[in-house]
NUFIZA-673358 format. One line per field, with one value per residue (C-alpha): x, y, z; residue number from 1. Coordinates in Angstrom, 2 decimals. Layout:
<pts>
px <- [X;...]
py <- [Y;...]
pz <- [Z;...]
seq <- [NUM;...]
</pts>
This chain:
<pts>
px <- [0.11;1.63;1.49;1.83;3.66;3.59;7.21;7.87;10.14;8.75;7.45;8.53;7.30;9.62;10.40;9.09;8.69;5.05;5.07;5.88;3.25;2.88;0.51;1.09;-0.64;-3.57;-4.97;-8.24;-5.85;-4.18;-7.62;-8.77;-6.08;-6.05;-6.40;-9.81;-7.91;-6.56;-10.38;-11.36;-15.25;-16.49;-18.56;-22.72;-22.18;-19.70;-22.13;-24.43;-27.39;-29.35;-32.46;-32.96;-36.37;-36.56;-35.14;-37.85;-37.67;-38.79;-35.51;-34.21;-31.34;-29.32;-26.16;-24.03;-21.19;-18.38;-17.83;-14.27;-13.19;-11.14;-9.05;-9.87;-13.06;-15.13;-17.22;-18.49;-19.23;-20.95;-23.03;-24.02;-24.62;-26.71;-28.66;-29.02;-30.72;-33.10;-34.11;-33.06;-32.72;-36.12;-37.70;-34.88;-33.06;-30.10;-30.44;-26.81;-24.97;-21.94;-20.10;-16.62;-16.94;-19.87;-23.55;-24.64;-27.61;-29.31;-31.99;-30.85;-31.22;-34.37;-33.70;-34.16;-37.53;-36.19;-36.86;-34.14;-35.93;-34.44;-31.29;-31.25;-30.10;-26.34;-25.72;-23.55;-20.65;-17.47;-14.40;-12.08;-9.45;-9.32;-5.70;-4.07;-0.64;1.91;1.84;5.36;8.55;9.62;13.20;13.67;16.81;15.07;12.69;8.88;9.80;9.48;12.15;13.36;13.95;9.89;9.70;12.34;10.63;7.04;8.45;10.06;6.92;4.29;6.37;8.12;10.46;11.45;13.63;17.40;17.19;18.00;16.27;19.58;19.85;16.13;17.25;20.57;19.17;19.59;16.53;16.68;19.53;17.90;14.35;13.18;9.25;8.62;5.60;5.73;2.64;1.99;-0.31;1.90;5.11;3.74;0.78;0.15;-2.90;-3.73;-6.66;-8.42;-8.10;-5.91;-3.90;-1.33;0.78;4.13;5.88;4.06;0.25;-1.58;-4.85;-7.47;-7.53;-10.42;-10.72;-13.21;-16.45;-15.01;-17.93;-17.11;-19.41;-20.36;-19.85;-20.35;-17.11;-14.52;-14.65;-18.11;-16.73;-20.34;-22.53;-22.52;-26.24;-25.03;-22.94;-21.25;-19.92;-17.14;-18.18;-15.27;-11.41;-9.96;-10.33;-6.99;-7.32;-9.99;-7.80;-7.57;-10.46;-13.30;-13.88;-13.80;-16.17;-16.55;-16.37;-19.32;-18.66;-21.63;-24.15;-21.74;-23.69;-26.72;-25.02;-22.55;-25.36;-27.39;-28.67;-26.20;-27.50;-28.14;-28.42;-25.59;-23.03;-24.93;-28.04;-31.10;-33.43;-36.78;-37.24;-39.10;-35.42;-34.33;-33.81;-35.83;-34.31;-36.58;-34.40;-30.70;-30.04;-27.16;-26.86;-27.02;-30.53;-31.82;-33.42;-31.58;-28.19;-25.85;-22.47;-18.91;-15.26;-12.45;-8.86;-6.41;-3.93;-1.46;-1.24;0.76;-1.90;-2.60;1.17;1.08;-1.97;-0.23;2.86;0.79;-1.26;1.81;3.44;0.56;2.42;-0.78;-1.52;-3.08;-0.19;3.27;4.73;4.05;3.56;6.29;4.22;0.51;-1.34;-2.68;-6.42;-5.73;-5.42;-9.01;-8.91;-10.67;-14.19;-16.53;-19.79;-18.92;-19.43]
py <- [-0.19;3.15;5.96;9.57;11.97;15.55;17.27;20.45;21.33;22.69;19.45;18.88;16.40;14.12;15.24;13.47;14.20;14.07;17.05;19.52;22.17;25.56;26.73;25.91;22.92;23.83;21.44;21.23;20.59;17.48;16.13;16.34;14.97;11.69;8.70;6.63;3.59;6.23;6.38;4.08;3.37;4.09;0.93;1.62;0.50;3.08;6.27;7.30;9.72;12.04;13.98;17.17;18.81;21.13;24.63;27.45;27.83;24.22;23.01;19.65;19.57;16.25;15.66;12.62;11.08;8.50;6.58;5.82;2.62;0.07;-0.24;3.27;3.94;0.74;-0.11;3.11;3.07;-0.29;1.31;4.37;1.55;-0.35;2.90;3.74;0.47;0.95;4.64;5.59;9.10;9.64;12.32;13.75;17.00;18.77;20.76;22.57;24.78;26.40;29.17;28.15;24.73;22.08;21.30;18.60;16.18;13.41;12.46;15.37;15.76;15.20;18.18;20.32;18.92;16.23;12.60;10.61;7.35;3.78;2.75;-0.36;-3.42;-3.95;0.02;1.08;3.22;1.34;1.00;0.95;3.71;6.48;5.81;2.61;1.16;2.51;0.33;1.05;-1.15;0.73;2.20;3.08;4.89;7.86;10.20;9.35;5.68;5.50;4.63;7.26;4.23;3.85;7.62;7.90;4.76;6.54;9.57;7.81;5.67;8.45;10.52;13.66;14.38;17.15;19.86;19.59;16.26;13.29;10.07;8.89;12.15;11.13;7.60;8.89;11.32;11.17;12.50;11.58;14.29;17.14;16.57;16.86;16.70;15.07;16.98;20.30;19.71;21.20;18.32;15.29;14.29;12.75;13.49;10.82;10.06;6.24;4.52;7.81;9.42;11.97;10.67;11.79;10.11;9.67;7.39;4.16;5.32;6.82;8.25;10.07;13.94;16.44;18.71;21.01;18.16;15.67;13.98;12.74;11.23;13.61;12.38;13.23;13.22;10.36;7.75;7.91;7.75;8.43;5.59;7.33;8.19;11.87;13.09;16.35;17.64;20.26;23.49;25.69;25.69;22.29;21.58;19.22;19.69;17.24;14.49;11.42;13.04;11.89;9.41;10.56;8.18;10.04;13.14;14.79;14.48;16.21;18.88;20.27;23.70;22.27;22.14;25.21;27.48;26.98;29.46;29.50;28.31;31.14;28.81;27.11;25.28;26.82;24.61;26.39;27.74;26.33;23.27;25.17;26.16;22.66;21.32;18.12;15.26;13.41;10.13;8.79;5.83;3.82;3.94;0.09;0.64;3.18;1.84;4.46;4.79;7.60;6.58;8.04;7.52;9.21;9.99;7.04;8.69;6.11;7.45;9.66;12.08;12.62;13.13;15.96;17.09;17.54;19.10;21.84;22.73;23.02;25.17;27.13;29.05;29.92;33.38;34.53;33.37;35.43;33.57;29.80;28.79;25.49;23.59;22.48;21.46;18.25;19.66;21.73;18.91;17.60;14.46;14.69;12.84;12.84;11.17;7.87;7.58]
pz <- [-0.09;-1.11;1.10;-0.28;1.82;2.18;2.55;4.28;1.57;-1.80;-3.78;-7.45;-10.03;-11.16;-14.79;-17.79;-21.53;-21.29;-18.68;-21.26;-21.94;-22.57;-20.14;-16.57;-14.82;-12.43;-9.72;-12.43;-15.75;-13.96;-12.97;-16.40;-17.80;-15.40;-16.93;-16.40;-14.83;-12.21;-10.54;-8.01;-7.56;-3.86;-2.83;-2.24;1.12;1.70;0.57;3.08;1.70;3.82;2.36;4.32;4.07;0.91;1.34;1.39;-2.37;-2.58;-3.89;-2.96;-0.37;-0.55;1.74;0.39;2.93;1.98;5.15;6.23;5.03;7.26;9.43;11.00;13.18;11.96;15.01;14.71;10.65;11.37;13.99;11.31;8.49;11.27;12.04;8.33;7.82;10.56;9.25;12.63;11.53;9.46;11.42;13.37;12.51;12.38;15.49;16.16;13.85;14.98;12.84;11.89;13.58;13.02;11.98;14.00;13.53;15.18;18.20;20.05;24.04;25.76;27.81;24.71;24.29;21.78;21.46;20.44;20.98;21.42;19.42;17.02;18.83;19.37;18.64;21.60;22.27;21.12;23.33;20.20;19.74;17.74;16.23;15.07;15.21;12.60;9.43;8.98;9.91;12.91;13.12;16.75;15.98;13.97;15.39;14.88;14.60;10.75;8.67;6.48;3.45;3.69;2.96;0.19;-1.19;-1.02;-2.60;-5.28;-6.23;-5.99;-8.34;-6.50;-3.57;-1.51;-3.44;-2.49;-1.52;-3.10;-2.33;-0.89;1.19;2.75;3.37;5.21;7.46;11.31;12.04;15.80;15.49;13.91;15.17;11.49;10.90;7.79;6.77;8.52;10.02;13.40;14.69;13.81;12.29;9.38;7.19;4.38;2.03;1.79;-0.13;-0.93;2.82;4.49;7.80;10.13;12.61;14.06;16.61;16.78;15.74;12.90;12.68;10.55;10.27;10.69;7.60;5.95;5.34;7.75;9.69;13.18;16.24;18.70;22.36;25.61;28.01;28.19;28.51;26.50;22.56;21.12;19.21;16.19;16.35;16.63;13.93;12.61;9.37;10.09;8.25;9.11;9.35;10.25;13.68;14.16;17.75;17.59;16.13;18.11;20.67;18.50;16.15;12.43;10.19;7.00;4.57;2.81;-0.75;-2.14;-0.71;2.11;1.26;2.54;5.81;5.51;4.89;7.67;10.11;13.15;16.55;19.13;22.40;24.33;22.27;18.71;19.57;18.17;20.74;19.29;17.84;14.79;13.68;13.23;9.91;9.57;8.14;5.69;5.04;5.62;3.24;2.27;-1.34;-1.37;-0.53;-3.09;-6.27;-7.98;-6.06;-6.74;-7.82;-7.01;-7.76;-6.35;-7.78;-6.62;-4.12;-5.22;-8.71;-10.90;-11.41;-7.83;-7.29;-9.73;-8.34;-5.03;-6.57;-8.41;-5.34;-3.43;-6.12;-8.24;-11.51;-13.28;-14.06;-10.47;-8.49;-8.28;-5.77;-5.22;-1.66;-1.92;0.57;1.12;4.44;4.20;4.55;1.83;-0.53;-1.20;-2.61;-6.23;-6.31;-9.11;-9.88;-11.87;-15.49]
seq <- [1;2;3;4;5;6;7;8;9;10;11;12;13;14;15;16;17;18;19;20;21;22;23;24;25;26;27;28;29;30;31;32;33;34;35;36;37;38;39;40;41;42;43;44;45;46;47;48;49;50;51;52;53;54;55;56;57;58;59;60;61;62;63;64;65;66;67;68;69;70;71;72;73;74;75;76;77;78;79;80;81;82;83;84;85;86;87;88;89;90;91;92;93;94;95;96;97;98;99;100;101;102;103;104;105;106;107;108;109;110;111;112;113;114;115;116;117;118;119;120;121;122;123;124;125;126;127;128;129;130;131;132;133;134;135;136;137;138;139;140;141;142;143;144;145;146;147;148;149;150;151;152;153;154;155;156;157;158;159;160;161;162;163;164;165;166;167;168;169;170;171;172;173;174;175;176;177;178;179;180;181;182;183;184;185;186;187;188;189;190;191;192;193;194;195;196;197;198;199;200;201;202;203;204;205;206;207;208;209;210;211;212;213;214;215;216;217;218;219;220;221;222;223;224;225;226;227;228;229;230;231;232;233;234;235;236;237;238;239;240;241;242;243;244;245;246;247;248;249;250;251;252;253;254;255;256;257;258;259;260;261;262;263;264;265;266;267;268;269;270;271;272;273;274;275;276;277;278;279;280;281;282;283;284;285;286;287;288;289;290;291;292;293;294;295;296;297;298;299;300;301;302;303;304;305;306;307;308;309;310;311;312;313;314;315;316;317;318;319;320;321;322;323;324;325;326;327;328;329;330;331;332;333;334;335;336;337;338;339;340;341]
</pts>
């Protein structure tokens, strides 16, 4: 499984004759030039379709979520599938919207005049961890426990490397001495993409990250971990401080505007004062349950096009940009997702 690493230094695409062109590449042009075989279909069991009550003008409001694949957060993801199959969210609502933070939906709190009702059999708060052991062969002589040889190999396989560093340089760095951070990220020693998803990690563990559009499991104070019946979507700046503190279970891949443009709640914690302010949920279904399921695919994060896509995002040279950034944050690399042909 190839991991794509974000280096703190400037990212360059390995040169090839096919890259020569007159106009500077843009992220959109890289995606448009990708090959059909570089796209991966999303399984219907991994797609959650939420139908909200129509807007004031009568237009439909559909929110589509891609559920996180194994190995992360699977006890919560399975709970969500169970809740969807039981049609548990039908008639519930979006009842909490906080500016630059989250939109939350579910059964709510009885103290707010809401009736969540009983959960389906078997749905309970898991005792699972929010992070998992590192998938890498550990080299304890190096800072963060991740072998630089793995980083070099991943850099070569994904098609680019850090400016000023050869692959041999990366493999020979004594990171324990200079305490370098592979990604330049402030929340983790490494940020990476695998199987179409962004992750962070270092030392002996990896975990999914909170970015714009990420979907997480609302919970009470620890040791509660939440059941998955109360969910939120991030509608503001990436709240990475939540990483490893809450289960990330998916991301909104269509219709985020139907959550991000909702009126902000004015009661405590952004909850609406009156239940009449809530946005009703008509239905929540897995795509596999629908007679005409929506189908999507994502650009393979182990593909050459995705490597070029990140490199261009880190070094914009099209007409609007005068100074390329020379780097890119993990949450500013949105994995391209599109309706399947």
